[in-house]
C-alpha positions, 0 to 999 in steps of 0.5 A: 845826778839823774841828768847825767845818767844817760851820759854815764851809760854812753861813756859805759857803752863806749868802753865796755865790751858788751851792752850788758857789762856797760849797763853793770858798769854804769849802775855800779858806778852810780852805787859806788858814787852813792856810797862815797860821796862824801869823800868828794871834796870839791863839787866841780869834780863830780863828773870827773869823779864819776867818769873815773869811777865807770871807766874803772868798772869797765876796765875791771870787767874787761880784765876779768871777762873770758876771752869770746870769739866775735862773729861779724854782724853782717856779711861783707860784700866780698873778701877783698873788701872785708880784708881792706876794711880790716886793714884800714880799721887796724891801721887806725887802731894801731895809730890811736894805740900808739898815742901817749895815754893823755892824748888817746883819752882825749882823742877817744872822748872827743872825736869817737864818743862826740863829748864837747870840749869842756865835757872832756877837759872836766872829766880828765881834770884838764884846762880847756886849752890843755884839752885842746893842745892834747887833741891837736897833737893826737889828731896830728899824730894819727894824721901823720901815721895814716899818711905814711907807707902802708 
């Protein structure tokens, strides 16, 4: 499991609101896995079980975290450019959020987080063919939404 720890941390960083929460979630997930490893029936399910634990831990932290206003990391070139950037980001986020949950998870893990197809399929408990099908439908839906009228 030592080789999987960087992947667990990267996955946690992609889901959690802050780097500190991500580190805590990854550590907590490893502790949970250690305590409950005897409950796992199939050894091939270890990776998907681990990613589910990380996801649940990150979601728990997001639900219990107080809202903190975000400040921009770097100043925008102009107010117009910043407004356009926000509009584009909001459109992409809305298109992804509108996807069915199964397609959204595949799209985020494959295209945004950069996981390989087999890793995504295993983490979500899907066959590779099912993962590819969901990814294709998700990409097509996002593309159609973004090509539509503004």
